[in-house]
C-alpha positions as CSV (number, residue, x, y, z in Angstrom):
1,X,0.0,0.0,0.0
2,X,1.3,3.5,-0.9
3,X,2.2,5.8,2.0
4,X,-0.1,8.6,0.7
5,X,-3.2,9.1,-1.4
6,X,-6.9,8.4,-1.1
7,X,-6.5,4.6,-0.8
8,X,-4.0,5.1,2.1
9,X,-6.3,7.5,3.8
10,X,-9.2,5.0,3.6
11,X,-7.0,2.3,5.1
12,X,-5.9,4.6,7.9
13,X,-9.5,5.5,8.6
14,X,-10.4,1.8,8.9
15,X,-7.6,1.1,11.3
16,X,-8.3,4.2,13.4
17,X,-12.0,3.4,13.6
18,X,-11.3,0.0,15.1
19,X,-12.8,-1.9,12.1
20,X,-9.4,-3.0,10.8
21,X,-8.1,-3.5,7.3
22,X,-9.6,-7.0,7.2
23,X,-12.8,-5.4,6.0
24,X,-11.1,-5.0,2.6
25,X,-11.1,-8.7,2.1
26,X,-14.3,-10.2,3.5
27,X,-15.3,-13.8,3.0
28,X,-18.7,-14.8,1.7
29,X,-20.7,-17.8,2.9
30,X,-23.3,-19.3,0.5
31,X,-26.0,-21.1,2.5
32,X,-28.4,-23.3,0.6
33,X,-31.3,-22.3,2.8
34,X,-32.7,-19.4,4.8
35,X,-34.1,-18.6,8.2
36,X,-32.8,-21.1,10.8
37,X,-30.0,-22.5,8.6
38,X,-28.6,-19.0,7.9
39,X,-28.8,-18.1,11.6
40,X,-27.0,-21.2,12.6
41,X,-24.2,-20.6,10.1
42,X,-24.0,-16.9,11.1
43,X,-23.6,-17.8,14.7
44,X,-20.9,-20.4,14.0
45,X,-19.0,-18.1,11.8
46,X,-19.1,-15.3,14.3
47,X,-17.6,-17.5,17.0
48,X,-14.5,-18.3,14.9
49,X,-11.4,-16.6,16.4
50,X,-10.2,-13.7,14.2
51,X,-13.6,-12.9,12.9
52,X,-14.8,-9.4,13.7
53,X,-18.4,-9.9,12.5
54,X,-20.6,-12.2,10.6
55,X,-23.4,-10.3,8.8
56,X,-26.7,-11.4,7.2
57,X,-27.6,-8.4,4.9
58,X,-31.2,-7.9,4.2
59,X,-32.6,-7.4,0.7
60,X,-33.4,-9.6,-2.3
61,X,-29.8,-9.4,-3.6
62,X,-28.6,-11.4,-0.6
63,X,-31.6,-13.9,-0.3
64,X,-32.5,-15.4,-3.7
65,X,-33.8,-18.7,-4.9
66,X,-33.8,-20.3,-1.5
67,X,-30.2,-19.4,-0.8
68,X,-28.6,-16.9,1.5
69,X,-25.3,-15.0,1.2
70,X,-23.5,-14.1,4.5
71,X,-20.6,-11.6,4.8
72,X,-17.8,-12.4,7.2
73,X,-15.4,-9.6,8.2
74,X,-12.0,-10.8,9.6
75,X,-9.8,-8.8,11.9
76,X,-6.7,-9.0,9.6
77,X,-6.2,-8.7,5.9
78,X,-6.2,-11.8,3.8
79,X,-2.6,-11.5,2.7
80,X,-1.3,-11.6,6.3
81,X,-0.4,-14.7,8.2
82,X,-3.2,-14.0,10.8
83,X,-5.7,-13.5,8.0
84,X,-4.8,-16.8,6.3
85,X,-5.1,-18.6,9.7
86,X,-8.6,-17.0,10.2
87,X,-9.7,-18.1,6.8
88,X,-8.6,-21.7,7.5
89,X,-10.4,-21.7,10.8
90,X,-13.6,-20.3,9.2
91,X,-13.5,-23.0,6.5
92,X,-13.0,-25.7,9.0
93,X,-16.0,-24.4,11.0
94,X,-18.6,-23.8,8.3
95,X,-17.7,-25.6,5.1
96,X,-20.3,-28.3,4.7
97,X,-22.3,-27.1,7.7
98,X,-25.9,-27.0,6.3
99,X,-24.3,-27.2,2.9
100,X,-22.4,-24.0,3.3
101,X,-19.6,-23.0,0.9
102,X,-17.0,-20.3,1.5
103,X,-16.1,-17.8,-1.3
104,X,-14.6,-14.4,-1.8
105,X,-11.2,-13.1,-3.0
106,X,-9.3,-14.6,-0.1
107,X,-10.8,-18.1,-0.5
108,X,-10.2,-17.9,-4.3
109,X,-6.6,-17.0,-3.7
110,X,-6.1,-19.9,-1.3
111,X,-7.7,-22.4,-3.7
112,X,-5.3,-21.0,-6.5
113,X,-2.3,-21.6,-4.2
114,X,-3.4,-25.2,-3.4
115,X,-4.1,-26.0,-7.0
116,X,-0.9,-24.5,-8.5
117,X,1.7,-25.0,-5.8
118,X,0.4,-28.3,-4.7
119,X,1.5,-29.7,-8.1
120,X,4.6,-27.6,-8.3
121,X,7.2,-30.3,-7.2
122,X,5.9,-32.6,-10.0
123,X,5.9,-29.9,-12.6
124,X,9.4,-28.7,-11.7
125,X,10.8,-32.2,-11.7
126,X,9.3,-32.8,-15.2
127,X,10.8,-29.6,-16.5
128,X,14.2,-30.4,-15.0
129,X,14.2,-34.0,-16.5
130,X,13.2,-32.8,-20.0
131,X,15.7,-30.0,-19.9
132,X,18.5,-32.3,-18.9
133,X,17.7,-34.7,-21.7
134,X,17.6,-31.9,-24.3
135,X,20.7,-30.2,-23.1
136,X,22.7,-33.5,-22.8
137,X,21.8,-34.2,-26.4
138,X,22.6,-30.7,-27.6
139,X,26.0,-30.3,-25.7
140,X,26.9,-34.0,-26.0
141,X,27.8,-33.8,-22.3
142,X,26.0,-34.8,-19.1
143,X,28.1,-32.5,-16.9
144,X,27.3,-29.4,-18.9
145,X,23.6,-30.2,-18.9
146,X,23.6,-30.8,-15.1
147,X,25.6,-27.6,-14.5
148,X,23.2,-25.6,-16.8
149,X,20.2,-26.7,-14.8
150,X,21.9,-26.1,-11.5
151,X,22.9,-22.6,-12.4
152,X,19.4,-21.9,-13.6
153,X,17.9,-23.0,-10.3
154,X,20.5,-20.9,-8.5
155,X,19.6,-17.9,-10.6
156,X,15.8,-18.3,-10.0
157,X,16.3,-18.9,-6.3
158,X,18.5,-15.8,-5.9
159,X,15.8,-13.8,-7.7
160,X,13.1,-15.0,-5.3
161,X,15.4,-13.9,-2.5
162,X,15.8,-10.4,-4.0
163,X,12.0,-10.3,-4.5
164,X,11.4,-11.0,-0.8
165,X,13.9,-8.3,0.3
166,X,12.6,-5.8,-2.2
167,X,8.9,-6.1,-1.6
168,X,8.1,-8.3,1.4
169,X,10.7,-6.5,3.5
170,X,10.3,-3.2,1.6
171,X,14.0,-2.5,1.1
172,X,13.4,-1.5,-2.6
173,X,9.7,-0.7,-2.7
174,X,9.8,2.0,0.1
175,X,12.8,4.1,-1.1
176,X,12.0,3.8,-4.9
177,X,8.2,3.9,-5.1
178,X,7.1,4.9,-1.5
179,X,5.3,1.6,-1.1
180,X,5.4,0.0,2.3
181,X,6.6,-3.6,2.7
182,X,3.8,-5.9,1.3
183,X,4.5,-8.7,3.7
184,X,3.6,-11.3,1.1
185,X,3.5,-11.7,-2.7
186,X,0.5,-12.1,-5.0
187,X,-0.2,-15.8,-5.7
188,X,0.6,-15.7,-9.4
189,X,3.8,-13.7,-9.2
190,X,6.3,-16.5,-8.3
191,X,4.8,-18.8,-11.0
192,X,5.1,-16.2,-13.7
193,X,8.6,-15.2,-12.6
194,X,9.8,-18.8,-12.6
195,X,8.4,-19.4,-16.1
196,X,9.8,-16.3,-17.6
197,X,13.2,-16.3,-15.9
198,X,13.9,-20.0,-16.3
199,X,13.3,-19.8,-20.0
200,X,15.3,-16.6,-20.5
201,X,18.2,-17.9,-18.4
202,X,18.3,-21.2,-20.3
203,X,18.4,-19.3,-23.6
204,X,21.5,-17.4,-22.4
205,X,23.1,-20.7,-21.1
206,X,22.5,-22.5,-24.4
207,X,23.8,-19.6,-26.4
208,X,27.0,-19.5,-24.5
209,X,27.7,-23.2,-24.0
210,X,26.8,-24.1,-27.6
211,X,29.5,-21.7,-28.7
212,X,32.0,-23.1,-26.2
213,X,31.2,-26.6,-27.4
214,X,31.9,-25.6,-31.0
215,X,35.2,-24.0,-30.1
216,X,36.2,-27.1,-28.1
217,X,35.4,-29.3,-31.0
218,X,37.7,-27.1,-33.1
219,X,40.6,-26.6,-30.7
220,X,40.4,-29.5,-28.2
221,X,41.3,-27.1,-25.4
222,X,38.7,-26.4,-22.7
223,X,40.4,-23.2,-21.5
224,X,40.8,-21.8,-25.1
225,X,37.3,-22.8,-26.0
226,X,35.9,-21.0,-22.9
227,X,37.9,-17.8,-23.7
228,X,36.8,-17.8,-27.3
229,X,33.2,-18.7,-26.5
230,X,32.8,-15.9,-23.9
231,X,34.6,-13.4,-26.2
232,X,32.1,-14.1,-29.0
233,X,28.9,-14.3,-27.0
234,X,29.4,-12.3,-23.9
235,X,28.7,-8.9,-25.3
236,X,25.6,-10.2,-27.1
237,X,24.2,-11.8,-24.0
238,X,25.0,-8.7,-21.9
239,X,23.4,-6.3,-24.4
240,X,20.3,-8.5,-24.7
241,X,19.9,-8.7,-20.9
242,X,20.4,-4.9,-20.6
243,X,17.7,-4.3,-23.2
244,X,15.3,-6.6,-21.3
245,X,16.2,-5.0,-18.0
246,X,15.4,-1.5,-19.3
247,X,12.1,-2.8,-20.8
248,X,11.0,-4.3,-17.5
249,X,12.2,-1.2,-15.6
250,X,9.9,0.9,-17.7
251,X,7.1,-1.6,-17.0
252,X,7.7,-1.3,-13.3
253,X,6.8,2.4,-13.6
254,X,3.1,1.6,-14.1
255,X,0.8,2.4,-11.2
256,X,-0.3,-1.2,-10.3
257,X,1.7,-2.7,-7.4
258,X,1.4,-6.3,-8.7
259,X,2.8,-5.2,-12.1
260,X,5.6,-3.4,-10.3
261,X,6.5,-6.6,-8.4
262,X,6.4,-8.8,-11.4
263,X,8.4,-6.3,-13.6
264,X,11.0,-5.6,-11.0
265,X,11.5,-9.3,-10.3
266,X,12.2,-10.1,-13.9
267,X,14.4,-7.0,-14.3
268,X,16.5,-7.8,-11.3
269,X,16.6,-11.5,-12.1
270,X,17.8,-10.9,-15.7
271,X,20.5,-8.5,-14.6
272,X,21.7,-10.9,-11.9
273,X,21.7,-13.8,-14.3
274,X,23.5,-12.1,-17.1
275,X,26.3,-10.5,-14.9
276,X,27.1,-12.8,-12.1
277,X,25.8,-16.2,-13.3
278,X,26.5,-16.2,-17.1
279,X,29.5,-13.9,-17.2
280,X,31.3,-15.2,-14.1
281,X,30.1,-18.6,-12.8
282,X,29.5,-20.3,-16.2
283,X,33.0,-19.8,-17.6
284,X,34.7,-20.2,-14.2
285,X,33.1,-23.6,-13.7
286,X,33.8,-24.8,-17.2
287,X,37.5,-24.0,-16.8
288,X,37.7,-25.5,-13.3
289,X,36.0,-28.8,-14.5
290,X,38.4,-29.1,-17.4
291,X,38.1,-32.4,-19.3
292,X,35.1,-33.5,-17.1
293,X,32.9,-31.0,-19.0
294,X,32.8,-33.3,-21.9
295,X,32.0,-36.5,-20.0
296,X,29.2,-38.5,-21.5
297,X,28.6,-42.1,-20.1
298,X,28.3,-44.9,-22.7
299,X,24.7,-45.8,-21.6
300,X,23.6,-42.2,-21.9
301,X,25.4,-41.9,-25.3
302,X,23.6,-45.0,-26.6
303,X,20.3,-43.8,-25.3
304,X,20.8,-40.5,-27.1
305,X,22.1,-42.4,-30.2
306,X,25.7,-41.3,-29.9
307,X,28.9,-43.3,-29.7
308,X,31.3,-42.8,-26.9
309,X,33.2,-39.5,-27.2
310,X,36.8,-39.6,-25.8
311,X,37.7,-36.9,-23.3
312,X,40.3,-34.4,-24.2
313,X,41.9,-31.6,-22.2
């Protein structure tokens, strides 16, 4: 939330009045009944710790076709740890009680997290395995493929760390945009950042290592191949990364906070990846590993339809 403006004034008014900012993210209870059923659900919801009030608004918009829609106002906002705990307790207490179902922005966000991040380990494992197979075939080396995936994971993890410092802790959002620490990230941001950054980082990795592989096939020297490969691709990768960084920096100037978080994460991640990871760690590890860079086990070579390639220095 910005430190000034009408939205901030409204939030301060809620806090000072004692209502709390939880009113900005209420939960809605759909009760397939009216009268006694609605009263019972309302009483149970109001008794949940962390709930400020459970309301049964009057009027035909809230009572229609034999159903009733109740409004539950929590003490804390939905994106806080206390707000999430309150939503969990509310769902445990009322979901299924007289056929009640819980809805609203907070409940929708929680369902999104469970659906997407619940399958994240399987999806990431599949991406890693397919990437390893493709890179092993492209580089004719198992070591280079494993190293490429490991450095990509390192780059994405470092970007997530920067994102937490910049926005959840407010070290970048406050001095640059005057936005207080968010305390959490929007549900879709980590997924989109991973998808974009993993793909872009792998593009840079393939571009650099493919050139190093070509130079090694020509010279037979790992050190010379690395020097030539970086000399002929380094400036291109750095220039491309700088262009993307400036594009995402301009996108971060838009008013929406979620867009700012997404754009700044990609900008910082691309800058970090192109400078520290691709320009320093990639060539350093290739030189340090020496002839082991080109190791391809016979079973893997046969699986990928290659004969055994002898190792050279």
